[in-house]
N, C-alpha and C positions, 0 to 999 in steps of 0.2 A: 503496498501500499504504499503512495507518497506522502509525502510528508507536507502537512499546507501550510505554505509560506504565505506569513500575514507584515504588513506592510511595517507594522510598531509592535513588529514579535521577533525573535531570534527565532530562525526553521528549528520543527520538530525535526527527529532524526527517524528516516523510513526507517518502516518495521512490515516483518512478512513474519502471518504467523500461522506457521505449515508443522509437519509431523515432527518436523528435528526439533523445533524451536520450544513446542507443546512438548515432547516429551525429559525435557530438561527443566519443567516448569516441580517445584516443591509442593504446591497449591493445584487443586481441581478452577476447570476456566468456569466461569457464569457471563452466559453470553443474554445483554442488560436487551439487545431489542433483535429481535432478530421476524419471519415469517413466514412458518411453518405452513401456512394455510394456502400463500403463495403456488407453495413446491408443489400440496397434497392436487393442489387443485389442476397444477398440469399432467399428473399424473394419470397411466391409464386404472381404470376400474381393480384392475388384478398388480395394481401397486399402490394403491392408496395406504395409509397409514389400518393396521390395526390396532397394534398398539405401540407405544413408545419405545419397549422394548425390544420389540420386534422388527424395528420400523431400522435403529443404531444396530442390532445385529446382523441382517442381512443387509443392510447396506452399507457395514461397515465403519458405521463415524466415528467410532472413540479406540482406534487400534490401539492408544496410550493409555486409557483408562485411565480421563482428565474428565469427563464429563462432567463441571458439577452443578449445572442449572441451564435452565435458559426462560425468556420470560418473550411471547409471540406475539405479535400484535392483532387482532383477528381488524380490518379497519377497513373492508369493505361493506358496506351495506347490501348490496347483494349477497351476500353470506347471512345474516344475520335479520336486515329489519323483514322480516317475512313473516302474515299471518300467523297465528299462533304463541308466537313469543318463543318458542320452544327453541332452546340453545342449541347452532348449531353442530353437524355431527362429530365433527372435528374435535371441535370445544366438548364432545361428552367424552370422548376417545381418550384425550389428554385429562383427563379430570386426575383419577389415581396415578398416572405416571409421576415418579418419583424425578423433583428438581425439575418439573415442569410448572410454570406461570401464563397466565396470559393476562390482555390488557382487551377492555372493548370498545370503541367509538367507530370515528366516520372518518378516512384522510382528507382533504380537502381534495385532492384533484375525482370526489366521485361526490361531494357535495350534493351534487344535483341530482342523484340518486336515489335522495332522503325523501322518505311516504312521510305525510300526516304523522303527528302523532309518536315519531319517531324515538324521543327519549324514551316515552310511557314503554315500549318496546326495552328496549335498553335497559332500563332499569326492572322489570321483570325477569330476564334472561339475567343476570349479574345475582338478582336476589335468590334465583336458581341454586346457583355456585354455595356449597352447604360447607366445602371442604377449605375457606380462604383463598381457591387461585387465583380468584381476576383481583390481581394488586394493582392497578390503572385504570385509567381514562382514555382512551385518544389509543392511534396516536392521531392528533388532529393540529388543527393550524390556520397556514395559511401559506398559501403557495400559487405563487400570481406568474411562474412560469407553465403550469398549467393554465388552457384559455377557460377556464371555468368559472362566473359570472361572480366579479371578487364580493359584492354584499351578501349574493351565496353562500361565500364562504367564511363570510365574519360570521353572520347572524349563527353557522351548524358553530364555527366556533367558540364564539358565546355561549350558546345553549350547551357544550360541554364543558366548557370551563364552571358553569355554572352547575351543573351534575355531578362535576366534582369538588366542588363546595358543597355540596349540600349531603352527596353521601358521605362525605371526609375520607376521599380518595385523590391519590399522584393525579397528576397532569402528562402523561403523550405529548411533546409539542412537536409537530414539525414543521420551521419554516424554510421558505426560500425564496428570496426577493420579494421579501415582504417585514424587516422586520423592526421595522418604525410602528408600520399600523397594528401588528402583531403584540406588540406594547398597549398599543391604544385600547385596543380592541381587552385584554387582561385588565387594561387599571379601568376600564368603560365595566367590565364586572363586576367590577370589587376585591378578582383576587390580590388574600394577602403576600404580602412580601415572602412571609416565609412557608408559600404553599410548597407541597415536594412537586417538582418538575424535573422530568426524565426529559429534557431538550434533542435534540436533530437536526442540525444547522446542516444543509446541503448549500454546496455553494457551485 
């Protein structure tokens, strides 16, 4: 992965997280932001996840035995914004997976797909989590690289901020080409400065 160069900061050294590097680590690795749903949606039916442990074994995902856990982000409304307010199949399959957690929300590029009363469906789905697997709201935010109406993005972001505040849950925020507007939405929504945030910045 190439290091990001900032005008006002010294450049960070580049790094590669491969099997050689991982095998030298003293501790196990925790992936705080991933998208298992994206991968699962692209697999043929016969290859889709049955259980996380079986998938890890079949695909030889952890040859060095360094997997410590992950947080996968369910952020495509087509997967969860459906009638019945039921958890997506993949979410159900991950409920009992050791070290696997998830967040629920809507990425800005899909905010135009949200249907009426979508926040109520989010609340109902989160309420079905009896094991503390849902650890945040998101990935949500603003992304002006995508040609989705800015007002639609802001409205969805604001609703998810307020939902995170209401439920006392961290926010997973995605911001690209919209830093100032994102800060304004957060301020107007009344997000406290000490609210827990996992921010993903894309440049």
